[in-house]
C-alpha positions in Angstrom: 38.4 -3.7 -32.1 34.6 -4.1 -31.5 32.7 -1.1 -30.0 31.0 -1.7 -26.7 27.3 -2.2 -27.0 24.9 0.7 -26.1 23.2 -1.5 -23.5 26.5 -1.7 -21.6 26.9 2.1 -21.5 23.3 2.8 -20.6 22.7 3.3 -16.9 20.5 0.8 -15.2 16.9 2.0 -15.0 15.6 2.4 -11.4 12.6 0.4 -10.4 9.3 2.4 -10.4 8.1 3.7 -7.1 4.7 2.6 -5.8 2.4 5.3 -4.3 -0.3 3.8 -2.0 -3.0 6.4 -1.5 -4.9 6.1 1.8 -7.3 8.4 3.5 -10.6 9.0 5.2 -13.8 8.8 3.1 -14.3 12.1 1.2 -10.7 13.2 1.6 -10.3 13.3 -2.2 -8.2 10.3 -2.9 -9.6 9.5 -6.4 -9.5 13.2 -7.4 -5.9 13.4 -6.1 -5.0 10.3 -8.2 -6.6 11.9 -11.2 -4.5 15.1 -10.6 -1.1 13.3 -10.3 -2.0 11.2 -13.3 -2.7 14.4 -15.3 0.5 16.0 -14.0 2.6 13.0 -15.1 1.0 13.0 -18.5 1.7 16.7 -18.9 5.4 16.3 -18.5 7.8 16.7 -21.4 8.2 13.9 -22.3 5.0 12.4 -20.7 5.6 9.9 -17.8 2.3 8.0 -17.7 1.9 6.0 -14.5 0.5 2.5 -14.1 -2.7 2.8 -12.0 -4.6 0.2 -10.0 -8.1 0.8 -8.7 -8.7 -1.3 -5.6 -12.2 0.2 -4.7 -14.8 -2.4 -5.9 -17.8 -0.2 -4.9 -16.9 3.0 -6.8 -19.3 3.8 -9.7 -17.0 6.2 -11.5 -13.3 7.1 -11.3 -11.9 10.2 -13.0 -9.0 8.3 -14.4 -8.4 5.3 -16.6 -6.9 2.5 -14.4 -4.7 -0.1 -16.0 -6.0 -2.8 -13.6 -9.4 -2.4 -12.1 -10.8 -4.6 -9.4 -14.3 -4.1 -10.9 -13.2 -6.0 -14.0 -12.5 -9.0 -11.8 -15.1 -8.9 -8.9 -18.7 -7.8 -9.2 -19.3 -6.0 -5.9 -23.1 -6.1 -6.0 -23.0 -9.8 -6.9 -20.7 -10.5 -3.9 -23.1 -8.7 -1.6 -26.1 -10.7 -2.9 -24.5 -14.1 -3.0 -22.8 -13.8 0.4 -25.6 -11.9 2.0 -23.4 -9.0 3.1 -23.8 -5.3 3.7 -21.9 -2.5 1.9 -18.7 -2.6 4.0 -18.7 -6.4 4.2 -19.2 -6.6 0.4 -16.2 -4.3 -0.1 -14.0 -6.3 2.3 -15.0 -9.6 0.8 -14.5 -8.3 -2.8 -11.0 -7.1 -1.8 -10.3 -10.5 -0.1 -11.3 -12.4 -3.3 -9.1 -10.1 -5.4 -6.1 -10.6 -3.0 -6.2 -14.4 -3.5 -4.9 -13.7 -7.1 -2.7 -10.7 -6.3 0.4 -12.6 -7.4 -1.0 -12.4 -10.9 -1.5 -8.7 -10.5 2.2 -8.3 -9.4 3.3 -10.3 -12.4 1.5 -7.8 -14.7 2.9 -4.8 -12.7 6.5 -6.2 -12.9 6.2 -6.8 -16.6 5.4 -3.1 -17.0 8.0 -1.9 -14.5 10.6 -1.2 -17.2 8.2 1.2 -19.0 6.9 3.2 -16.1 8.3 5.4 -13.3 5.3 5.5 -11.0 2.7 2.9 -10.0 -0.3 4.3 -8.2 -2.8 2.4 -6.0 -6.2 4.0 -5.3 -7.6 2.3 -2.2 -11.2 1.9 -1.0 -12.9 5.0 0.5 -13.5 3.2 3.8 -10.0 3.5 5.2 -10.3 0.8 7.8 -11.1 -1.8 5.1 -7.7 -1.5 3.6 -5.5 -0.4 6.5 -6.7 -3.0 9.1 -7.7 -6.0 7.0 -5.6 -9.0 6.1 -6.0 -8.3 2.4 -4.8 -4.7 2.8 -1.7 -5.9 4.7 -1.0 -8.6 2.1 -1.3 -6.1 -0.8 0.9 -3.6 1.0 3.6 -6.1 2.0 3.6 -7.8 -1.4 4.0 -4.5 -3.3 6.6 -3.1 -0.9 8.7 -6.3 -1.0 8.9 -6.1 -4.8 9.2 -2.4 -5.5 10.1 0.8 -3.7 6.8 2.0 -2.0 5.5 5.1 -0.2 2.2 5.7 1.6 0.4 9.0 0.7 -2.0 9.7 3.5 -4.6 12.1 2.1 -6.1 14.6 4.6 -9.2 16.7 4.1 -7.7 20.1 5.1 -10.9 22.1 5.5 -12.3 19.5 7.9 -9.1 19.5 9.9 -9.2 23.1 11.2 -10.9 21.7 14.4 -8.2 20.6 16.9 -10.2 17.4 17.7 -10.5 16.4 14.0 -6.8 17.3 13.4 -5.8 15.1 16.4 -7.9 12.2 15.1 -6.3 12.4 11.6 -2.8 12.5 13.1 -3.4 9.5 15.4 -4.6 7.5 12.4 -1.6 8.6 10.3 0.7 7.7 13.2 -0.9 4.2 13.5 -0.6 3.6 9.7 3.0 4.8 9.7 4.1 2.3 12.4 2.0 -0.5 10.9 3.4 -0.3 7.4 6.9 1.0 8.4 7.0 2.5 4.9 8.1 6.1 3.9 5.1 8.3 4.7 3.8 11.5 3.2 1.0 13.6 4.8 -0.9 15.1 1.9 -3.1 18.0 3.0 -5.6 18.1 0.1 -8.1 20.9 -0.8 -5.7 23.7 0.0 -7.5 25.8 -2.6 -10.4 25.9 0.0 -8.2 26.0 3.2 -4.5 26.6 3.3 -2.6 24.0 5.3 -0.1 26.3 7.1 -2.1 26.1 10.3 -1.6 22.3 10.4 2.1 22.6 9.8 2.4 25.2 12.6 0.4 22.9 15.0 2.8 20.0 14.1 6.0 22.1 14.5 4.9 24.2 17.5 3.4 22.3 20.5 2.4 25.5 22.2 0.5 26.8 19.1 -1.6 23.7 19.1 -2.2 24.0 22.9 -3.4 27.6 22.3 -5.7 26.5 19.6 -7.1 23.8 21.8 -7.7 26.2 24.7 -9.7 28.6 22.5 -11.8 25.8 20.8 -15.4 25.6 21.8 -16.3 22.7 24.1 -12.9 22.5 25.8 -14.3 23.5 29.2 -17.5 22.6 31.1 -20.0 24.9 32.7 -17.8 25.4 35.7 -14.8 26.3 33.5 -12.9 23.1 34.1 -11.3 21.3 31.2 -13.5 18.5 29.7 -12.4 14.9 29.4 -11.9 15.4 25.6 -9.7 18.4 26.2 -7.5 16.5 28.7 -7.3 13.5 26.3 -6.2 15.7 23.4 -3.6 17.4 25.6 -2.2 14.1 26.5 -2.3 12.8 22.9 -0.5 15.9 21.6 2.4 15.2 24.0 2.6 11.6 22.6 2.4 12.9 19.0 5.1 15.4 19.6 7.7 12.6 19.0 5.8 11.7 15.8 6.1 15.3 14.6 9.8 15.5 15.3 10.4 13.3 12.2 8.5 15.7 10.0 9.8 17.1 6.7 7.6 19.8 5.3 7.6 20.6 1.5 6.2 24.0 0.7 6.3 26.1 -2.5 9.2 28.5 -2.4 6.8 31.5 -2.5 4.9 30.1 0.6 7.7 29.1 3.0 7.1 29.8 6.7 9.3 32.7 7.8 10.9 30.7 10.6 11.2 27.3 8.8 13.4 25.7 6.2 12.0 23.8 3.3 12.2 20.7 5.3 13.3 19.6 8.7 13.7 15.8 9.2 12.1 12.4 8.0 8.3 12.1 7.7 7.0 14.3 5.0 4.1 16.7 4.6 2.9 18.6 1.6 -0.1 20.7 0.8 -1.9 20.1 -2.6 -5.0 21.1 -4.4 -6.4 18.4 -6.6 -8.6 21.0 -8.3 -5.9 23.6 -9.2 -2.8 21.3 -9.2 -1.0 23.5 -6.7 1.6 21.5 -4.7 1.8 18.5 -7.0 5.4 19.3 -8.0 6.3 19.4 -4.3 4.5 16.1 -3.7 6.6 14.3 -6.3 9.7 15.8 -4.8 8.7 14.2 -1.5 8.0 10.9 -3.4 11.4 10.9 -5.1 13.1 11.6 -1.7 11.2 8.6 -0.2 13.1 6.2 -2.5 16.3 6.8 -0.6 14.5 6.3 2.7 13.0 3.0 1.4 16.4 1.7 0.4 18.0 2.9 3.6 15.5 1.8 6.2 12.9 -0.6 4.7 15.0 -2.9 2.5 17.5 -3.9 5.3 14.6 -4.5 7.7 12.9 -6.6 5.0 16.1 -8.6 4.5 16.4 -9.2 8.2 12.8 -10.4 8.4 13.3 -12.8 5.5 16.5 -14.2 7.0 14.8 -14.7 10.4 11.8 -16.4 8.7 14.0 -18.7 6.7 16.0 -19.6 9.9 12.7 -20.4 11.7 11.4 -22.5 8.8 14.8 -24.3 8.5 14.8 -25.0 12.3 11.3 -26.3 12.1 12.2 -28.6 9.2 15.2 -29.9 11.0 13.3 -30.5 14.2 10.6 -32.4 12.2 13.2 -34.5 10.4 15.0 -35.3 13.6 11.7 -36.5 15.3 10.9 -38.5 12.2 14.3 -40.2 12.2 14.0 -41.0 15.9 10.6 -42.6 15.3 11.9 -44.6 12.4 14.9 -45.8 14.5 12.5 -47.0 17.3 10.2 -48.7 14.8 13.2 -50.5 13.2 14.3 -51.8 16.5 10.9 -53.0 17.4 10.2 -54.5 13.9 13.5 -55.6 12.3 11.7 -57.9 9.7 9.5 -55.1 8.4 12.5 -52.7 8.3 14.5 -55.3 6.2 11.6 -55.6 3.7 11.3 -51.8 3.5 13.6 -51.5 0.5 13.4 -50.0 -3.0 15.5 -50.4 -6.1 17.9 -47.6 -6.9 16.8 -47.7 -10.6 13.2 -47.1 -9.5 14.2 -44.0 -7.8 16.4 -42.7 -10.6 14.2 -43.9 -13.5 11.1 -41.9 -12.9 9.3 -40.1 -15.7 8.8 -36.8 -13.7 11.0 -34.9 -16.1 8.9 -36.0 -19.0 5.6 -34.6 -17.6 3.9 -32.3 -20.1 3.0 -29.2 -18.1 1.5 -26.3 -20.1 1.5 -22.8 -18.6 -1.2 -20.9 -20.4 -1.0 -17.2 -20.9 -4.5 -15.9 -21.5 -3.5 -12.3 -21.8 -4.7 -12.3 -25.4 -7.8 -14.3 -24.7 -10.1 -12.5 -22.2 -12.0 -14.9 -20.0 -14.4 -14.4 -17.1 -12.6 -13.4 -14.0 -9.3 -12.6 -15.7 -7.2 -9.6 -14.6 -7.5 -7.3 -17.6 -5.3 -4.4 -18.6 -8.1 -2.2 -19.8 -5.7 0.0 -21.8 -5.7 -2.9 -24.2 -9.1 -4.6 -23.8 -12.5 -4.3 -22.3 -14.6 -7.2 -20.9 -17.5 -8.2 -23.1 -21.0 -7.7 -21.8 -21.6 -11.5 -21.6 -18.6 -12.0 -19.3 -19.7 -12.3 -15.7 -18.4 -13.6 -12.4 -20.4 -16.1 -10.3 -18.6 -16.5 -7.0 -19.6 -19.7 -5.0 -21.8 -19.4 -2.0 -20.1 -20.0 1.3 -20.3 -23.7 2.2 
């Protein structure tokens, strides 16, 4: 009796989870990516991630990306040829990169069997990725292929002001409802400023109101609340619903006395990209997001695909019905032309389409200008350059 193959007994490997890092300029996104990359390499055995750098304007990254937008698009050349400023250059470079993102996905999916985590480091200017068409295309393309989670990086020392905290939370809320993906609030730089005050403000509405009342500039010369103070009071009421879905991950030695390790759905964790504190809790939140992705996002994605297919099918049927009606009218009006409009059956069946010689060329072993290059295997030569066409 033959023994069952080992491949039959081996459990099916889960798809890698994609971590999309988003945050305000200076929040420490690239340093955070470097830290989680270092953490994964330090595991036993090592779990090296697959990293994509999507910032075309950065001069140096503290990690070695597998796919780097700078290998494909020359940011300074884009600015010069298209007569753009810094932000317009970044946006255009990202748009150009997105036109071939299907090739990037192919490379990522080829490596999906070998990695557990795929990390996207986005441009420093948050609005360029979150509110542009290219950012939406990249996010949707990745999330439709693999489990994905958004890590929103927050500069904790700069969030101690209630106004800045409110601004960050409003931005986080808008990104959460735009992407509809599992969401992790990552309070970075906790080695400089612990993030417990932010957790308290999110969990206790009255605590935030008290901090807002004592903040300088909340009252005018006559002691009346300022417009900004009234606005933040109103916004805090709106965000209270946003906070109700919060799940807080804290080190066991640092749990709040009145709180459990977590409470509900959206997740928050404090980390230090310098010391590495909180990185373990961050990956606990990431792993927990996989179940949320499979429970909430995948069914919604399936429904959206089915609705889109129904819409396209209805449009095709409507177009075909109108075409057939037009042909029927034309045949009634021109019966002689309709009679002559015939073709031989053998002409239809005897075409040579099946004999066409179509060659799909894989140039992964032959670097060429503009190719997406896995720089863990190859570097572009100095003579390789990209010359994008001028707008017509």
